ROPA-495691 format. One line per field, with one value per residue (C-alpha): x negated, y, z negated. Coordinates in steps of 0.1 Angstrom, whole numbers, plus 5000, padded with zeros to 4 digits. Each point is the difference from the previous one (the first is absolute). Example, Ala and Ser with C-alpha at 12.3 -4.5 7.8 and 13.67 -1.06 7.14 Angstrom:
2
xx <- 4877 | 4986;
yy <- 4955 | 5034;
zz <- 4922 | 5007;
***
This chain:
803
xx <- 9179 | 4984 | 4962 | 4980 | 4979 | 4967 | 5016 | 5011 | 4967 | 4985 | 5025 | 4991 | 4963 | 5004 | 5022 | 4973 | 4973 | 5017 | 5015 | 4993 | 4993 | 4971 | 5006 | 4974 | 5001 | 4986 | 5000 | 4998 | 4963 | 4985 | 5011 | 5013 | 5011 | 5007 | 5018 | 4985 | 5017 | 4983 | 4967 | 5007 | 5008 | 4970 | 4976 | 4989 | 5004 | 5019 | 4969 | 4986 | 5033 | 5008 | 4983 | 4993 | 5011 | 5034 | 4988 | 4973 | 5024 | 5031 | 4992 | 5035 | 5017 | 4994 | 5028 | 5023 | 4992 | 5004 | 5034 | 5009 | 4988 | 5024 | 5029 | 5030 | 5004 | 4982 | 4986 | 4989 | 5004 | 4984 | 4995 | 4967 | 4970 | 4972 | 4968 | 4979 | 4966 | 4996 | 4972 | 4980 | 5001 | 5031 | 5030 | 5033 | 5032 | 5027 | 5032 | 5002 | 5027 | 4989 | 5017 | 4996 | 4997 | 5009 | 5001 | 4984 | 4987 | 4979 | 5004 | 4988 | 5007 | 5008 | 4991 | 5017 | 4978 | 5016 | 4979 | 5013 | 4997 | 4973 | 4981 | 4964 | 4987 | 4965 | 4992 | 5032 | 5039 | 5021 | 5017 | 5034 | 5001 | 5027 | 5027 | 5001 | 4965 | 4999 | 5030 | 4982 | 4969 | 5022 | 5021 | 4971 | 4973 | 4983 | 5001 | 5030 | 5008 | 5025 | 5008 | 5007 | 5015 | 4982 | 5019 | 4988 | 5033 | 4999 | 5009 | 4988 | 4987 | 4987 | 5008 | 4965 | 5009 | 5033 | 4983 | 4973 | 5021 | 5033 | 5024 | 5019 | 5005 | 5032 | 4985 | 4968 | 5013 | 5005 | 4983 | 4972 | 4970 | 4986 | 5033 | 5002 | 4965 | 4978 | 4996 | 5007 | 4966 | 4988 | 5024 | 4975 | 4974 | 5025 | 5013 | 4964 | 4996 | 5032 | 4988 | 4968 | 5016 | 5024 | 4971 | 4988 | 4974 | 4998 | 4998 | 4991 | 5003 | 5000 | 5027 | 5029 | 5037 | 5031 | 5022 | 5038 | 4997 | 4979 | 4965 | 4972 | 4976 | 4966 | 5001 | 4978 | 5020 | 4991 | 5022 | 4998 | 5021 | 5022 | 4995 | 5024 | 4992 | 4973 | 5020 | 5000 | 5038 | 4996 | 4973 | 4996 | 4985 | 4984 | 4999 | 4976 | 5006 | 4966 | 5013 | 4983 | 4968 | 5002 | 5007 | 4969 | 4980 | 5011 | 4991 | 4967 | 4996 | 5008 | 4975 | 4974 | 5006 | 4998 | 4969 | 4985 | 5009 | 4985 | 4968 | 4997 | 5006 | 4986 | 4963 | 4994 | 4984 | 5005 | 4975 | 4990 | 4967 | 4992 | 4974 | 4973 | 5011 | 5013 | 5030 | 5031 | 5029 | 5002 | 5029 | 5003 | 4987 | 4977 | 4969 | 5011 | 4995 | 4964 | 4998 | 5000 | 5026 | 5013 | 4982 | 4967 | 5007 | 5019 | 4976 | 4970 | 4982 | 5002 | 4964 | 4990 | 5023 | 4994 | 4963 | 4995 | 5027 | 4989 | 5032 | 5022 | 4977 | 4999 | 5037 | 5004 | 4974 | 5016 | 5034 | 4982 | 4987 | 5036 | 5003 | 5022 | 4981 | 5008 | 4976 | 5003 | 4975 | 4993 | 5004 | 4995 | 5010 | 5030 | 5005 | 5016 | 5010 | 4992 | 5018 | 4990 | 5015 | 4991 | 5025 | 5006 | 5015 | 5026 | 4969 | 4985 | 4972 | 4988 | 5008 | 4996 | 5007 | 5030 | 4991 | 5018 | 4983 | 5015 | 4990 | 4994 | 4984 | 5027 | 5004 | 4964 | 5002 | 5029 | 4983 | 4970 | 5021 | 5017 | 4965 | 4990 | 5030 | 4995 | 4965 | 5001 | 5018 | 5023 | 4997 | 4961 | 4992 | 4975 | 4996 | 5026 | 4996 | 5004 | 4973 | 4978 | 5000 | 4991 | 4970 | 4990 | 5001 | 4979 | 4975 | 4996 | 4993 | 4974 | 4984 | 4997 | 4983 | 4975 | 4996 | 5012 | 5025 | 5035 | 5014 | 5039 | 5010 | 5036 | 5015 | 5032 | 5007 | 5000 | 5034 | 5015 | 5034 | 5002 | 4995 | 5027 | 5024 | 4993 | 4995 | 5018 | 4992 | 4993 | 4972 | 4987 | 5002 | 4977 | 4977 | 4995 | 4994 | 4973 | 4984 | 4999 | 4981 | 4976 | 4993 | 4993 | 4975 | 4981 | 4992 | 4977 | 5013 | 4993 | 5022 | 5038 | 5025 | 5036 | 5032 | 5015 | 5033 | 5010 | 4969 | 4977 | 4971 | 4970 | 4968 | 4979 | 4962 | 4978 | 4963 | 4988 | 4970 | 5007 | 5031 | 4984 | 5014 | 5035 | 4995 | 4988 | 5033 | 5022 | 4984 | 5005 | 5036 | 5003 | 4984 | 5020 | 5033 | 4986 | 5012 | 5037 | 5024 | 5017 | 5038 | 5014 | 5001 | 4989 | 4963 | 5002 | 4970 | 4992 | 4976 | 4999 | 4990 | 4977 | 4995 | 4972 | 4994 | 4971 | 4997 | 4988 | 4993 | 5038 | 5018 | 4998 | 5033 | 5023 | 5023 | 4975 | 4982 | 5032 | 5009 | 4965 | 4999 | 5037 | 4987 | 4971 | 5023 | 5021 | 4967 | 4992 | 5036 | 4995 | 4965 | 5012 | 5011 | 4982 | 4973 | 4990 | 4993 | 4983 | 5017 | 4984 | 5010 | 5005 | 5026 | 5021 | 5035 | 5015 | 4997 | 5009 | 5029 | 5012 | 4999 | 5016 | 5029 | 5004 | 5004 | 5025 | 5022 | 5000 | 5010 | 5026 | 5017 | 5000 | 5010 | 5022 | 4971 | 5014 | 5023 | 5022 | 5004 | 5028 | 4998 | 5032 | 5007 | 5023 | 5024 | 4991 | 5035 | 5015 | 4972 | 5015 | 4977 | 5005 | 4976 | 4967 | 4967 | 4986 | 4962 | 4980 | 4974 | 4976 | 5002 | 4963 | 4990 | 4998 | 5035 | 4991 | 5017 | 4979 | 5015 | 5002 | 4973 | 4975 | 5009 | 5024 | 4970 | 4984 | 5033 | 5001 | 4966 | 5005 | 5034 | 5017 | 5021 | 5025 | 5011 | 4999 | 5021 | 5026 | 4999 | 5007 | 5030 | 5014 | 4995 | 5014 | 5031 | 5006 | 4995 | 5025 | 5025 | 4995 | 5005 | 5031 | 5015 | 4992 | 5013 | 5013 | 4968 | 4997 | 4967 | 4979 | 4971 | 4968 | 4969 | 4966 | 4988 | 4963 | 4985 | 4995 | 5034 | 5016 | 4981 | 5009 | 5027 | 5020 | 5001 | 5036 | 5013 | 4986 | 5014 | 5035 | 4997 | 4995 | 5028 | 5022 | 4988 | 5008 | 5031 | 4985 | 5016 | 4977 | 5012 | 4988 | 4963 | 4974 | 4963 | 4972 | 4973 | 4971 | 4996 | 4967 | 5018 | 5023 | 4979 | 4974 | 5030 | 5030 | 5021 | 4997 | 5005 | 5031 | 5013 | 4994 | 5017 | 5029 | 5004 | 5000 | 5025 | 5022 | 5002 | 5008 | 4968 | 4987 | 4963 | 4978 | 4969 | 4977 | 4969 | 5013 | 4974 | 4970 | 5002 | 5005 | 5033 | 5007 | 5035 | 5000 | 4998 | 5024 | 5027 | 5003 | 4997 | 5031 | 4991 | 5024 | 4976 | 4967 | 4981 | 4976 | 4969 | 4991 | 4968 | 5022 | 5023 | 4971 | 4992 | 5034 | 5008 | 4966 | 4984 | 5014 | 4987 | 5012 | 5034 | 4999 | 4994 | 5028 | 5024 | 4989 | 5008 | 5034 | 5008 | 4988 | 5020 | 5031 | 4993 | 4999 | 5030 | 4979 | 5004 | 4969 | 4987 | 4972 | 4978 | 4976 | 5020 | 4987 | 5007 | 5033 | 4984 | 4996 | 5036 | 5014 | 4980 | 5014 | 5034 | 4998 | 4989 | 5031 | 4980 | 5023 | 4983 | 4969 | 4980 | 4972 | 4991 | 5021 | 5029 | 4989 | 4969 | 5000 | 5015 | 5006 | 5035 | 5014 | 4985 | 5014 | 5035 | 4999 | 4990 | 5030 | 5023 | 4988 | 5005 | 5036 | 5010 | 5029 | 4987;
yy <- 5833 | 5006 | 5003 | 4973 | 5009 | 4999 | 5022 | 5024 | 5002 | 5008 | 5027 | 5015 | 4999 | 5016 | 5028 | 5007 | 4998 | 5027 | 5021 | 5038 | 4998 | 4982 | 4967 | 4985 | 4967 | 4997 | 4977 | 5031 | 5005 | 4987 | 5007 | 4969 | 5014 | 5034 | 5009 | 5022 | 5031 | 4996 | 4994 | 5032 | 5021 | 4989 | 4997 | 4966 | 4966 | 4971 | 4980 | 5029 | 5004 | 4964 | 4990 | 5036 | 5013 | 5018 | 5028 | 5008 | 5012 | 5008 | 5008 | 5011 | 4968 | 4982 | 5019 | 4991 | 4964 | 4999 | 5014 | 4974 | 4972 | 5013 | 5007 | 4976 | 5010 | 4990 | 5035 | 5030 | 5031 | 5033 | 5032 | 4999 | 5020 | 4973 | 5009 | 4977 | 5001 | 5012 | 4988 | 5033 | 4998 | 5024 | 4994 | 4992 | 5007 | 4973 | 4988 | 4963 | 4972 | 4970 | 4968 | 4969 | 4966 | 4973 | 4963 | 4965 | 5015 | 5027 | 5036 | 5024 | 5036 | 5018 | 5035 | 5022 | 5033 | 5028 | 5030 | 5035 | 5029 | 5018 | 4966 | 5012 | 5024 | 4998 | 4999 | 5013 | 4993 | 5013 | 5032 | 4987 | 4978 | 4975 | 5008 | 4965 | 5000 | 5033 | 4991 | 4968 | 5021 | 5024 | 4974 | 4976 | 5026 | 4995 | 5037 | 5023 | 5019 | 5029 | 5021 | 5036 | 5028 | 5035 | 5009 | 4970 | 4981 | 4964 | 4984 | 4965 | 4981 | 4964 | 4972 | 5005 | 5038 | 4990 | 4972 | 5023 | 5029 | 4983 | 5016 | 4980 | 5013 | 5020 | 5019 | 5009 | 5009 | 5039 | 5009 | 5025 | 4977 | 5027 | 5001 | 4961 | 4989 | 5029 | 5011 | 5036 | 5008 | 4987 | 5018 | 5026 | 4975 | 4979 | 5030 | 5004 | 4966 | 5001 | 5032 | 4983 | 4972 | 5023 | 5019 | 4968 | 4990 | 4967 | 5005 | 4975 | 5007 | 4982 | 5011 | 4992 | 4991 | 4994 | 4969 | 5000 | 4988 | 5032 | 4980 | 5015 | 4980 | 5008 | 4999 | 5006 | 5019 | 5003 | 5025 | 5004 | 5017 | 4983 | 5018 | 4998 | 5018 | 5018 | 5012 | 4991 | 4987 | 4983 | 4984 | 4968 | 4993 | 4968 | 4995 | 4974 | 4990 | 5005 | 4985 | 4967 | 5017 | 5023 | 4969 | 4983 | 5032 | 5004 | 4963 | 5006 | 5031 | 4981 | 4972 | 5024 | 5018 | 4967 | 4990 | 5033 | 4993 | 4965 | 5011 | 5031 | 4980 | 4967 | 4992 | 4999 | 5023 | 4998 | 5015 | 5000 | 5005 | 5009 | 4982 | 5019 | 4990 | 5034 | 5004 | 5013 | 4990 | 4992 | 4995 | 4986 | 5005 | 4970 | 5018 | 5030 | 4979 | 4999 | 5038 | 5000 | 5022 | 4998 | 5034 | 4984 | 4973 | 5016 | 5008 | 4983 | 4968 | 4970 | 4992 | 5033 | 4998 | 4964 | 4997 | 4984 | 4974 | 4973 | 4978 | 5030 | 5007 | 4964 | 4997 | 5031 | 4988 | 4966 | 5017 | 5023 | 4967 | 4988 | 4979 | 5000 | 5004 | 4998 | 5008 | 5009 | 5024 | 5022 | 5037 | 5027 | 4976 | 4984 | 4970 | 5004 | 4975 | 5014 | 4986 | 5012 | 4991 | 5012 | 5024 | 4993 | 5022 | 4986 | 4989 | 4979 | 5023 | 5009 | 5035 | 4999 | 4982 | 4996 | 4996 | 4992 | 5006 | 4983 | 5008 | 4965 | 5010 | 4988 | 4967 | 4993 | 5007 | 4976 | 4974 | 5004 | 4998 | 4967 | 4987 | 5008 | 4985 | 4968 | 4995 | 5014 | 4998 | 5027 | 5003 | 5003 | 5008 | 4972 | 4975 | 4973 | 4964 | 5001 | 5028 | 4982 | 4967 | 5017 | 5017 | 4969 | 4980 | 5027 | 5000 | 4961 | 5005 | 5026 | 4979 | 4969 | 5020 | 5017 | 4970 | 5019 | 4993 | 5014 | 5001 | 4998 | 5012 | 4990 | 5017 | 5007 | 5019 | 4983 | 5004 | 5021 | 4981 | 5013 | 5034 | 5000 | 4982 | 5024 | 5033 | 4995 | 4998 | 5038 | 4997 | 4968 | 5019 | 5027 | 4976 | 4983 | 5033 | 5008 | 4967 | 5005 | 5031 | 4987 | 4970 | 5021 | 5021 | 4968 | 4986 | 5012 | 5021 | 4970 | 4976 | 4999 | 4994 | 4991 | 4995 | 4964 | 5004 | 5004 | 5004 | 4980 | 5018 | 4989 | 5014 | 4993 | 5004 | 4998 | 4996 | 4984 | 4977 | 4984 | 4995 | 5026 | 5029 | 4986 | 4996 | 5037 | 5012 | 4977 | 5013 | 5038 | 4991 | 4985 | 5029 | 5026 | 4982 | 4997 | 5035 | 5001 | 5016 | 5032 | 5001 | 5028 | 4992 | 4965 | 4988 | 4965 | 4977 | 4985 | 4973 | 4975 | 4965 | 4998 | 4968 | 5002 | 4979 | 5002 | 4995 | 4976 | 4980 | 4998 | 5003 | 5011 | 5015 | 5025 | 4973 | 4978 | 5029 | 5013 | 4967 | 4996 | 5036 | 4994 | 4969 | 5017 | 5028 | 4974 | 4989 | 5033 | 5004 | 4967 | 5011 | 5028 | 5027 | 5033 | 4982 | 4987 | 4964 | 4987 | 4971 | 4968 | 4966 | 4986 | 5025 | 4971 | 4991 | 5031 | 5025 | 4972 | 4992 | 5035 | 5000 | 4967 | 5011 | 5031 | 4982 | 4976 | 5026 | 5019 | 4968 | 4993 | 5032 | 4994 | 4962 | 4995 | 4987 | 5013 | 4979 | 5009 | 4979 | 5007 | 4997 | 5002 | 5022 | 4985 | 5018 | 4987 | 5003 | 4974 | 4985 | 5013 | 5011 | 5038 | 5006 | 4989 | 5019 | 4997 | 4991 | 5001 | 4974 | 5000 | 4970 | 4992 | 4983 | 4967 | 5003 | 5006 | 5028 | 5030 | 5013 | 5039 | 5004 | 4990 | 5027 | 5026 | 5021 | 4998 | 5009 | 5031 | 5009 | 4997 | 5015 | 4968 | 5000 | 5026 | 4979 | 4967 | 5019 | 5008 | 4964 | 4987 | 5024 | 4990 | 4962 | 5001 | 5017 | 4977 | 4969 | 5015 | 5003 | 4964 | 4987 | 5021 | 4989 | 4963 | 4997 | 5032 | 5002 | 5036 | 5005 | 5032 | 4998 | 5016 | 5011 | 5015 | 5035 | 5007 | 5035 | 5007 | 4990 | 5021 | 5031 | 4996 | 5025 | 4976 | 4973 | 5006 | 5006 | 4967 | 4982 | 5017 | 4990 | 4961 | 5002 | 5015 | 4977 | 4968 | 5013 | 4996 | 5019 | 5024 | 4986 | 4965 | 5014 | 5009 | 5014 | 4994 | 5026 | 5003 | 5027 | 5014 | 5006 | 5026 | 5021 | 5017 | 5020 | 4994 | 5028 | 4982 | 4967 | 5010 | 5015 | 4967 | 4979 | 5025 | 4991 | 4964 | 5004 | 5020 | 4969 | 4980 | 4980 | 4989 | 5009 | 4978 | 5011 | 4970 | 4989 | 5023 | 5004 | 4995 | 5039 | 5033 | 4991 | 5037 | 5005 | 5036 | 4988 | 4970 | 5020 | 5021 | 4974 | 4985 | 4963 | 4970 | 4972 | 4995 | 4969 | 4989 | 4989 | 4964 | 5006 | 5009 | 4972 | 4975 | 5010 | 4994 | 4987 | 4988 | 5035 | 5023 | 5031 | 4992 | 4993 | 5034 | 5016 | 4980 | 5011 | 5036 | 4998 | 4986 | 5027 | 5027 | 4987 | 4998 | 5036 | 5010 | 4980 | 4977 | 4963 | 4978 | 4970 | 4980 | 4984 | 4973 | 4977 | 4964 | 4984 | 4992 | 5020 | 5031 | 4997 | 4994 | 5029 | 5022 | 4988 | 5011 | 5034 | 5001 | 5006 | 5006 | 4978 | 4978 | 4987 | 4975 | 4966 | 4986 | 5012 | 4995 | 5001 | 5023 | 4979 | 5005 | 5011 | 4965 | 4983 | 5026 | 4997 | 4964 | 5002 | 5024 | 4974 | 4973 | 5022 | 5010 | 4966 | 4985 | 4975;
zz <- 3567 | 4967 | 4999 | 4983 | 4970 | 5023 | 5023 | 4973 | 4985 | 5035 | 5005 | 4966 | 5009 | 5031 | 4987 | 4974 | 5026 | 5021 | 4972 | 4998 | 4963 | 4984 | 4982 | 4976 | 4982 | 4966 | 4969 | 4979 | 5000 | 5033 | 5036 | 5018 | 5034 | 5017 | 5032 | 5028 | 4987 | 4966 | 5015 | 5022 | 4968 | 4981 | 5028 | 4993 | 5019 | 4988 | 4992 | 4978 | 4982 | 4992 | 4967 | 4991 | 4965 | 5002 | 4976 | 5026 | 5026 | 4979 | 4963 | 4992 | 5012 | 4966 | 4983 | 5027 | 4999 | 4963 | 5003 | 5027 | 4977 | 4973 | 5024 | 5005 | 5034 | 5031 | 5008 | 4982 | 5021 | 4989 | 5019 | 4984 | 5011 | 5004 | 5012 | 5019 | 5015 | 5036 | 5025 | 4995 | 4963 | 4996 | 4979 | 5020 | 4983 | 5005 | 4987 | 4991 | 4995 | 4981 | 5005 | 4978 | 5016 | 4977 | 5011 | 4991 | 4967 | 5016 | 5002 | 5027 | 5009 | 5033 | 5002 | 5026 | 5005 | 5018 | 5009 | 4992 | 5025 | 4976 | 5001 | 4998 | 4974 | 4987 | 4961 | 4987 | 4997 | 5027 | 4997 | 4996 | 4966 | 5001 | 4975 | 4985 | 4993 | 4984 | 4977 | 4989 | 4991 | 4981 | 4982 | 4990 | 4993 | 4964 | 4995 | 4993 | 5032 | 5005 | 5031 | 4994 | 5019 | 5000 | 4969 | 4981 | 5000 | 5004 | 5032 | 4994 | 4971 | 5001 | 4976 | 4982 | 4992 | 4987 | 4978 | 4988 | 4989 | 4991 | 5027 | 5025 | 5036 | 4994 | 4969 | 5020 | 5034 | 5006 | 4964 | 4998 | 4993 | 4974 | 4981 | 5000 | 4989 | 4993 | 4963 | 4993 | 4991 | 5033 | 5025 | 5012 | 5007 | 5020 | 5020 | 5012 | 5011 | 5020 | 5017 | 5009 | 5016 | 5019 | 5014 | 5021 | 4974 | 4982 | 4962 | 4972 | 4963 | 4966 | 4977 | 4979 | 5011 | 4979 | 5001 | 4997 | 4965 | 4992 | 4996 | 5018 | 5020 | 5018 | 5038 | 5031 | 5026 | 5038 | 5018 | 5037 | 5028 | 5026 | 5033 | 5031 | 5031 | 4984 | 4971 | 4964 | 4994 | 4969 | 4976 | 4978 | 4968 | 4989 | 4962 | 4985 | 4962 | 4983 | 4966 | 5006 | 5010 | 4969 | 4977 | 5015 | 4996 | 4964 | 4993 | 5017 | 4979 | 4970 | 5007 | 5008 | 4967 | 4980 | 5019 | 4992 | 4963 | 5002 | 5016 | 4978 | 4967 | 5007 | 4993 | 5037 | 5027 | 5038 | 5025 | 5036 | 5014 | 5036 | 5022 | 4982 | 4965 | 4991 | 4978 | 5020 | 4977 | 4963 | 4977 | 4964 | 4967 | 4996 | 5004 | 4979 | 4969 | 5009 | 5005 | 5039 | 5014 | 5038 | 5007 | 4993 | 5027 | 5028 | 5029 | 4983 | 5011 | 4979 | 5006 | 4984 | 4971 | 4988 | 5007 | 4965 | 5006 | 5026 | 4992 | 5013 | 5030 | 5010 | 5001 | 5021 | 5024 | 5003 | 5009 | 5026 | 5016 | 5004 | 4969 | 4968 | 4968 | 4962 | 4973 | 4963 | 4985 | 4971 | 5003 | 4973 | 4973 | 5017 | 5022 | 5034 | 5028 | 5035 | 5031 | 5033 | 5036 | 5034 | 5018 | 5037 | 5026 | 5026 | 5023 | 4972 | 4993 | 4966 | 4989 | 4964 | 4965 | 4978 | 4964 | 4967 | 4966 | 4970 | 4962 | 4986 | 4968 | 4978 | 5021 | 4998 | 4960 | 4996 | 5022 | 4978 | 4969 | 5012 | 5009 | 4965 | 4984 | 5019 | 4987 | 4965 | 4968 | 4996 | 4962 | 4997 | 5037 | 4999 | 5030 | 4997 | 5005 | 5038 | 5005 | 4975 | 5017 | 5033 | 4984 | 4983 | 5033 | 5017 | 4970 | 5004 | 5037 | 4992 | 4971 | 5023 | 5027 | 4975 | 4977 | 4970 | 4973 | 4991 | 4967 | 4992 | 4965 | 4990 | 4968 | 4982 | 4969 | 4966 | 4983 | 5028 | 4995 | 4964 | 5011 | 5025 | 4974 | 4972 | 5016 | 5031 | 5037 | 5007 | 4973 | 5018 | 5033 | 4987 | 4984 | 5035 | 5016 | 4974 | 5004 | 5038 | 4994 | 4974 | 5022 | 5031 | 4979 | 4990 | 5032 | 5030 | 5029 | 5024 | 4979 | 4999 | 4971 | 5008 | 4981 | 5009 | 4980 | 4964 | 4978 | 5025 | 5017 | 5021 | 5008 | 5032 | 4994 | 5032 | 5008 | 4967 | 4998 | 4967 | 4976 | 4978 | 5022 | 4996 | 4962 | 4999 | 5018 | 4977 | 4970 | 5009 | 5006 | 4966 | 4983 | 5020 | 4988 | 4965 | 4991 | 4989 | 5024 | 4986 | 5008 | 4982 | 4962 | 5009 | 5000 | 5019 | 4998 | 5033 | 5012 | 5029 | 5008 | 5031 | 5021 | 5026 | 5032 | 5024 | 5037 | 5012 | 4969 | 4990 | 5031 | 5036 | 5006 | 4980 | 4987 | 4985 | 4985 | 4985 | 4984 | 4987 | 4984 | 4985 | 4984 | 4986 | 4987 | 4980 | 4984 | 4991 | 4983 | 4983 | 4987 | 4980 | 5027 | 5007 | 5018 | 5034 | 5012 | 5032 | 5017 | 4993 | 5015 | 4965 | 4990 | 4987 | 5002 | 4982 | 5029 | 5025 | 4979 | 5001 | 5037 | 5004 | 4976 | 5018 | 5032 | 4988 | 4984 | 5035 | 5018 | 4972 | 5007 | 5038 | 4998 | 4969 | 4980 | 4967 | 4978 | 4969 | 4971 | 4975 | 4962 | 4978 | 4972 | 4974 | 4976 | 4964 | 4988 | 5021 | 5022 | 5032 | 5029 | 5004 | 5028 | 5018 | 5005 | 5037 | 4997 | 5032 | 5013 | 5030 | 5020 | 5011 | 5033 | 4983 | 4988 | 4964 | 4983 | 4982 | 4968 | 5000 | 4975 | 5026 | 5027 | 4986 | 4988 | 5032 | 5018 | 4978 | 5008 | 5039 | 4999 | 5014 | 4968 | 5016 | 5030 | 4978 | 4975 | 5028 | 5011 | 4963 | 4996 | 5034 | 4994 | 4965 | 5011 | 5028 | 4976 | 4975 | 5027 | 5013 | 4963 | 4996 | 5034 | 4993 | 4965 | 4987 | 4979 | 4986 | 4983 | 4994 | 5024 | 4987 | 5018 | 4990 | 5011 | 5002 | 4991 | 5037 | 5009 | 4972 | 5010 | 5036 | 5011 | 5019 | 4974 | 4987 | 5035 | 5012 | 4971 | 5007 | 5038 | 4989 | 4978 | 5026 | 5028 | 4980 | 4982 | 4964 | 4973 | 4981 | 4967 | 5009 | 5006 | 4978 | 5004 | 4975 | 4994 | 4976 | 4975 | 5015 | 5033 | 4985 | 4975 | 5024 | 5015 | 4975 | 5019 | 5034 | 4984 | 4983 | 5033 | 5018 | 4972 | 5001 | 5037 | 4993 | 4972 | 5023 | 5022 | 4970 | 5002 | 4964 | 4992 | 4976 | 4984 | 5006 | 4978 | 4972 | 4972 | 5021 | 5012 | 4985 | 4984 | 4993 | 4983 | 5011 | 5036 | 4997 | 4985 | 5031 | 5026 | 5015 | 4993 | 4993 | 4987 | 4983 | 5007 | 4972 | 5015 | 4999 | 4980 | 4970 | 5006 | 5000 | 4963 | 4985 | 4976 | 4986 | 5002 | 4974 | 5016 | 5033 | 4986 | 4982 | 5035 | 5017 | 4969 | 5005 | 5039 | 4993 | 4974 | 5025 | 5029 | 4978 | 4990 | 5036 | 5011 | 5023 | 5004 | 4995 | 5023 | 4985 | 5028 | 4997 | 4978 | 4999 | 4968 | 4980 | 4970 | 5019 | 5013 | 4966 | 4986 | 5027 | 4994 | 4964 | 5010 | 5021 | 5032 | 5030 | 5027 | 5005 | 5029 | 5002 | 5006 | 4974 | 5018 | 5036 | 5022 | 5030 | 5030 | 5035 | 5010 | 5012 | 4968 | 4978 | 5015 | 4997 | 4962 | 4994 | 5018 | 4976 | 4970 | 5011 | 5010 | 4976 | 4974;
***
């Protein structure tokens, strides 16, 4: 009969229970069960074993279990010396078989433990080492190992030796080790090492050995004898490759060298103080710049060396109390940043201070320079608008507390624009620097003078009881500026117009006081210049209108408030329209348009003319392109340049950019300039006109006859047209003298090969007279008023319509 499963299981259980060998069941880490023989071997009862960690009783079993997991067979059997813990703490040498139990998705392991005759040995391995165990150590050792006979010939070489020196087993076995891997120069040294090992002594040495390819590597060699029955029968050598360690050491040495260079060259110093604040270490050159050598510090107490520097002693004391500290202090004319941190031992006890000193002199100077630049005018070194406003606000607070008055003087130079236009901006800059110096000398030490921008200056006068004090300061400024400014060969007369506002009568805040002083200054200008005026509530509409127009112009630039009207130029020979002149208008808040005569001069004075001029050039080019695209209408577009635009270095570049942006040919564009704009600096004017000519842009001399009209200059200027001023055209044909001037201009133009445009033509008689003189082109209300772009195009459509 066959046994049933339950009977079989019982039979197996009985067999295990009565087996001579120990059986132990585990899941790989925890003991699940153990038979009586196992309990006897280990000296522990079943209850004490179940649940115990396997590593506590059989530390070496883990490797066998891992092999069993990886094996495809059910059992992994090895004559492996496995030591287990005996009941008295001794180590019991056993042989173990591991079986893997796999079923129902679980895995367990049965360990069969068989005692050896030399079962118990305390502390060390048994005297007979199992061959398989030794072979595993030999094959898998991380160091190169060779076994040598007494003549230094190789009996065995492990794989690591073959890899390290490049020899396979056949090449190495039987070879003299010294001949194989020892460089010639080290043979005697190697022989001494071998002899030491053969005498029964261990020997360790660091030296060089040679690979098969001839390269040399650093190694550490441990040589020791192999003893049998009390006699040395062979010896072995273990070689450890030191190349990685040498590489690391070399890198560490390089890093240290670099660190030494950094510390020695950088503007820092590192130091260590002991618990009594005595210097025990110092490195770096930061303090050398202050004349303090390391020899003056080492062995000395910081409290003795720096008695006169409480900031330093405070930082040291704070670190000694266990707190980090940072301070900036002045020392021997330099500025240093000092950082101190407590140094703790392994127990957390404070044993000293680690410190870093950094020379921040240049950084502090740079910071001060940036601070100065942020609050001062770079040209004159005077306070700028930002700093002046801060001081004015503080002065108003003080005056409010004390019940005193504050005066604000606002002034600019009379005729400064002409100096820039005629003598150039470098001269203008030198004049402004001189004005700053003179103004500083004219005020009290407690007062402030600032440059607000351009030729505008302001003076803050504090602690005055009556307006007389402000008037006295203003008079001193006028008198100081009354002397001419000497700039090389030039003696430039100077004067200023000053407006004065008073706190609290004219305003309670800086903005209101500035506005009042500005209005008063314009009254001083309109009253004859070189004078001062106090603000009064009845200043009238002139100054108010100036502020209003300036505001409108700024808003117009930001919100498309300017408009161009176009007036035609007609060829007298056939009556054809040859071009248009773009004339700017300013749209007022009520929708009405302000003509250029009412705001262009103010735009020049305020500098707004430059961005306005850029807008005109761009808009004129855009409109020309729109007309050309809509009706193939090719007409010369003309714009007027102001003196400030003409002398702006970017003028020609901006015009060229507008032409390029809208695809307008240069020969379809013309700029109009006045005579007075050219002659202060004819060389520069000629250069600019040559640039325009290179771009094929035509140039017209506007208002001809009202300026210098110098033939000597005209003949050298690359112009294309002369525009006879309308004041002359108005006098023809009735006034004979005017007619004579016009005829002269015509003759001169022909002699210079220039074409002539007469502007301001309003009557048929004027037109007929100009036709008789064979004037090239005319412009005026008789031929067409300036019109918006849409109306002008509509008029052209009517004129060109077939009749």
